[in-house]
C-alpha positions as CSV (number, residue, x, y, z in Angstrom):
1,M,-7.1,8.9,-34.9
2,I,-4.9,7.2,-32.3
3,G,-5.5,10.1,-29.8
4,R,-9.3,9.8,-30.4
5,D,-9.3,6.1,-29.8
6,C,-7.3,6.4,-26.6
7,R,-9.6,9.2,-25.3
8,V,-12.6,6.9,-26.0
9,R,-10.9,4.1,-24.1
10,L,-10.3,6.4,-21.1
11,E,-13.8,7.7,-21.1
12,A,-15.2,4.2,-21.3
13,A,-13.0,3.3,-18.3
14,G,-14.9,6.0,-16.3
15,F,-12.1,8.5,-15.6
16,R,-13.4,11.8,-14.2
17,R,-10.5,14.0,-15.1
18,T,-9.4,15.3,-18.5
19,I,-6.1,13.5,-19.2
20,D,-4.1,14.0,-22.3
21,P,-4.5,10.7,-24.2
22,M,-1.1,11.1,-25.9
23,A,0.5,10.7,-22.5
24,L,-0.8,7.1,-22.3
25,I,0.3,6.0,-25.8
26,N,3.5,4.0,-26.3
27,I,4.1,4.0,-22.6
28,P,7.6,2.6,-22.5
29,P,9.9,4.5,-22.4
30,T,8.0,7.8,-22.3
31,L,5.7,7.3,-19.3
32,D,4.0,10.6,-18.3
33,R,4.2,9.9,-14.6
34,P,1.9,12.7,-13.4
35,A,-0.7,11.6,-15.9
36,A,-0.4,8.0,-14.8
37,L,-0.6,9.0,-11.2
38,A,-3.8,11.0,-11.9
39,V,-5.3,7.9,-13.6
40,A,-4.3,5.7,-10.6
41,E,-5.8,8.2,-8.1
42,D,-9.0,8.3,-10.0
43,I,-9.2,4.5,-10.0
44,A,-8.4,4.3,-6.3
45,R,-11.1,6.8,-5.4
46,E,-13.6,5.0,-7.5
47,A,-12.7,1.7,-5.8
48,G,-13.0,3.4,-2.5
49,A,-16.5,4.6,-3.3
50,L,-17.4,1.0,-4.2
51,L,-16.1,-0.2,-0.8
52,M,-18.0,2.6,1.1
53,G,-21.1,1.4,-0.7
54,G,-20.8,-1.9,1.1
55,F,-19.4,-0.7,4.4
56,G,-21.8,-1.2,7.4
57,H,-23.8,-3.8,5.5
58,G,-23.8,-7.6,5.7
59,K,-21.2,-9.4,3.6
60,R,-20.5,-12.8,2.2
61,I,-17.3,-14.1,3.9
62,E,-15.0,-16.7,2.2
63,R,-11.8,-18.1,3.7
64,K,-8.5,-18.3,1.8
65,S,-5.2,-19.6,3.3
66,S,-6.5,-19.9,6.8
67,A,-9.5,-19.4,9.1
68,L,-8.3,-15.8,9.6
69,D,-7.7,-15.0,6.0
70,W,-11.0,-13.6,4.8
71,V,-12.2,-12.2,1.5
72,T,-15.6,-10.5,0.8
73,E,-17.5,-9.9,-2.4
74,Y,-16.3,-6.3,-2.1
75,D,-12.7,-7.3,-2.2
76,K,-13.5,-9.1,-5.5
77,A,-15.6,-6.3,-6.9
78,S,-12.9,-3.7,-6.2
79,E,-10.2,-5.9,-7.8
80,K,-12.4,-6.4,-10.9
81,L,-12.9,-2.6,-11.1
82,I,-9.2,-1.8,-10.7
83,A,-7.9,-4.5,-13.0
84,G,-10.4,-3.4,-15.7
85,R,-9.6,0.3,-15.4
86,L,-5.8,-0.4,-15.5
87,R,-6.1,-2.7,-18.5
88,A,-8.1,0.0,-20.3
89,A,-5.6,2.8,-19.6
90,F,-2.4,0.7,-19.7
91,P,-2.9,-2.3,-21.9
92,D,0.8,-3.2,-22.1
93,H,1.4,-3.2,-18.3
94,A,1.5,-6.2,-16.1
95,L,-1.0,-6.5,-13.2
96,V,-0.6,-8.3,-9.8
97,G,-3.6,-8.1,-7.4
98,E,-4.3,-9.7,-4.1
99,E,-7.4,-11.6,-5.2
100,G,-5.8,-13.5,-8.1
101,T,-5.1,-10.9,-10.9
102,N,-1.7,-11.9,-12.4
103,S,-1.0,-11.0,-16.0
104,G,1.9,-9.7,-18.1
105,D,5.7,-9.5,-17.8
106,R,6.7,-8.1,-14.4
107,A,10.2,-7.2,-15.8
108,G,8.6,-4.1,-17.5
109,Y,5.8,-1.9,-16.1
110,C,3.8,-3.7,-13.5
111,W,1.0,-2.6,-11.2
112,Y,0.8,-4.1,-7.7
113,F,-2.6,-3.4,-6.0
114,D,-4.6,-4.4,-3.0
115,P,-8.3,-3.7,-3.7
116,L,-9.1,-3.7,0.0
117,D,-6.2,-3.6,2.5
118,G,-7.9,-4.3,5.9
119,T,-10.5,-6.9,4.9
120,T,-10.9,-8.1,8.5
121,N,-11.6,-4.6,9.7
122,Y,-14.0,-4.0,6.8
123,A,-15.9,-7.2,7.4
124,H,-16.4,-6.2,11.1
125,N,-17.4,-2.6,10.2
126,F,-14.2,-1.3,11.8
127,P,-13.4,1.9,9.8
128,V,-9.7,1.3,9.0
129,F,-9.1,0.1,5.5
130,C,-7.8,1.4,2.1
131,V,-7.1,0.9,-1.5
132,S,-3.4,0.6,-2.4
133,M,-1.9,0.8,-5.9
134,A,1.7,1.1,-7.1
135,L,3.4,1.1,-10.5
136,Y,6.9,-0.4,-10.7
137,H,9.3,-0.8,-13.6
138,G,11.2,-4.0,-12.8
139,D,12.4,-3.5,-9.2
140,D,12.1,0.3,-9.4
141,A,9.1,2.0,-7.9
142,V,7.6,4.6,-10.2
143,L,4.5,5.9,-8.3
144,G,2.1,4.9,-5.6
145,V,-1.4,5.7,-4.3
146,I,-3.1,4.8,-1.0
147,Y,-6.7,6.0,-0.6
148,D,-8.6,5.8,2.7
149,P,-12.2,6.3,1.8
150,T,-13.4,6.6,5.4
151,R,-11.4,9.8,5.9
152,D,-11.2,10.8,2.3
153,E,-7.4,10.9,2.6
154,C,-5.2,10.1,-0.5
155,F,-1.5,9.5,0.0
156,T,0.5,9.7,-3.2
157,A,4.1,9.7,-4.4
158,I,6.1,9.8,-7.6
159,A,9.7,8.6,-7.3
160,G,12.0,11.5,-6.8
161,E,9.2,14.1,-6.3
162,G,8.2,13.6,-2.7
163,S,5.1,12.3,-1.0
164,W,1.8,14.1,-0.6
165,L,-1.5,13.9,1.2
166,A,-4.7,15.2,-0.2
167,S,-7.6,15.4,2.2
168,P,-10.7,17.7,3.0
169,R,-8.2,19.9,4.8
170,G,-6.2,20.5,1.6
171,R,-3.0,19.2,0.1
172,R,0.3,19.0,1.9
173,R,3.8,17.5,1.5
174,L,4.5,14.6,3.8
175,R,7.5,14.3,6.1
176,V,8.4,11.7,8.6
177,S,8.7,12.5,12.3
178,A,11.9,13.8,14.0
179,E,11.7,11.4,16.9
180,T,15.1,10.1,17.9
181,E,14.3,8.1,21.1
182,L,12.6,4.7,20.8
183,V,11.1,5.1,24.3
184,S,9.2,8.1,22.9
185,G,8.3,6.4,19.6
186,L,4.8,5.2,18.6
187,L,5.1,2.0,16.5
188,A,2.7,-0.1,14.5
189,T,2.7,-3.8,13.5
190,G,0.4,-6.6,12.5
191,F,0.2,-10.4,12.6
192,P,0.2,-13.0,9.7
193,Y,-2.9,-14.9,8.9
194,D,-1.2,-18.1,10.1
195,V,-0.6,-16.6,13.6
196,H,-2.5,-19.5,15.2
197,T,-0.3,-22.2,13.6
198,S,3.1,-20.9,12.7
199,P,6.0,-20.1,15.1
200,A,6.9,-17.2,12.8
201,N,4.0,-15.2,14.1
202,N,5.5,-11.9,15.4
203,L,4.8,-12.9,19.1
204,D,8.6,-13.0,19.8
205,Y,9.0,-9.4,18.5
206,M,5.9,-7.8,20.1
207,P,7.0,-8.0,23.8
208,A,10.5,-6.8,22.9
209,F,9.1,-3.7,21.3
210,V,6.4,-3.2,23.9
211,L,9.2,-2.9,26.6
212,R,11.1,-0.3,24.6
213,A,8.7,1.9,22.7
214,Q,6.2,4.4,24.1
215,G,3.3,2.5,22.4
216,I,2.4,-0.1,19.9
217,R,-0.7,0.2,17.6
218,R,-2.2,-2.7,15.6
219,A,-4.8,-1.1,13.4
220,G,-5.1,-3.8,10.8
221,S,-4.0,-2.1,7.5
222,A,-0.3,-2.4,6.6
223,A,-0.6,0.1,3.9
224,L,-2.1,2.8,6.2
225,D,0.4,2.0,8.9
226,V,3.3,2.8,6.6
227,A,1.5,5.8,5.1
228,Y,1.2,7.0,8.7
229,V,4.9,6.7,9.2
230,A,5.3,8.9,6.1
231,A,2.9,11.4,7.5
232,G,4.7,11.5,10.9
233,R,1.7,10.0,12.8
234,L,3.8,7.0,13.6
235,D,7.5,6.7,14.1
236,G,8.1,3.1,12.9
237,Y,6.5,-0.1,11.8
238,W,7.6,-3.8,11.5
239,E,5.7,-6.9,10.2
240,L,6.3,-10.4,9.0
241,K,5.1,-12.2,5.9
242,I,4.0,-9.1,4.0
243,H,2.9,-9.5,0.3
244,S,4.1,-7.3,-2.5
245,W,0.6,-5.8,-3.0
246,D,0.4,-4.8,0.7
247,L,3.3,-2.3,0.7
248,A,4.3,-1.7,-2.9
249,A,2.8,1.8,-2.7
250,A,3.5,2.5,0.9
251,V,7.2,1.9,0.9
252,L,7.7,4.5,-1.9
253,I,5.5,7.0,0.0
254,A,7.6,6.4,3.1
255,L,10.9,6.7,1.3
256,E,9.8,9.9,-0.5
257,A,8.8,11.4,2.9
258,G,12.3,10.8,4.2
259,G,11.8,7.4,5.8
260,R,13.9,4.3,5.7
261,V,12.9,0.8,4.6
262,T,14.8,-2.5,5.1
263,F,14.1,-6.1,5.5
264,L,13.7,-7.2,9.1
265,D,17.3,-8.6,9.1
266,G,18.6,-5.2,8.0
267,G,19.1,-6.1,4.3
268,A,18.5,-3.6,1.6
269,F,14.8,-3.6,0.6
270,V,13.7,-4.8,-2.8
271,L,10.1,-5.6,-3.6
272,R,9.6,-9.3,-3.4
273,P,6.4,-11.5,-3.4
274,R,6.7,-12.0,0.4
275,F,9.0,-10.4,3.0
276,D,9.6,-9.3,6.6
277,V,10.0,-5.6,6.8
278,V,11.0,-2.6,9.0
279,V,9.9,1.0,8.1
280,S,10.9,4.0,10.2
281,N,11.5,7.7,10.3
282,G,15.2,6.9,9.8
283,H,16.3,8.0,13.2
284,L,14.9,5.0,15.0
285,H,15.8,2.4,12.4
286,E,19.0,1.0,13.8
287,K,17.3,0.8,17.2
288,M,14.4,-1.1,15.8
289,L,16.7,-3.5,14.1
290,A,18.6,-4.0,17.3
291,V,15.4,-4.9,19.1
292,A,14.5,-7.3,16.4
293,R,17.9,-9.0,16.7
294,E,17.5,-9.3,20.4
295,A,14.0,-10.9,20.0
296,E,15.5,-13.4,17.7
297,G,18.4,-14.2,20.0
298,R,21.0,-12.9,17.5
């Protein structure tokens, strides 16, 4: 009877795959991580389809923390979908989403998700955005999913089992680049929403890296930037004032691909509500930290 009830709940939540419902009962301490990842990937793909349904059309724009911090009705709709699906499949898990979802005890299993990473791009019909979801147990990353619906690319990782990319070209394991020289490195960054008003706005770091790296890209999606480091498309990334939901999935994907993640001051990385971060292929990490110290006058 318990299995049947769980299956009904999963079907009501709209999952496309057949998932053993027993894998989602009494989650702690026997979480079936592949099954949970399959559920998360289904949810991310469904949210991505929702976003693509609104892409290229007019949107209602609201402002949050600043004139640059936008939210659309599609951010909200995607968050509602994700939160509802997660609650249906994992009723005992905590949830933290960008658009206000905050429930449960984060000391146990907790999902951190960004329903639309790259809202500014999305609102301007610039095709660089994604859905990002990660499951943590306390401070420990369990699994992560980043889905780019414009390219149908899904980046995934389970702790200890590597990172993977599923795309129309097939499925392959991810590995960071082998680049060892910063002058040949392609880096990415972004700017905080209070860039117009705060002195901690990344403008001190940008010229320092421009003068030392081969190139800097500012695509507008932190999660995709770090996923691209994992895929070897970029060699490093730094940014200030990142939120937990922005990179909870991406840092696991980068680490499982052989990358390195620290705070901007070089401290050991632990997921926090807000932080400054450096992600790299490992080979360039100390060089990037040195550039950051120089930019700060340390």
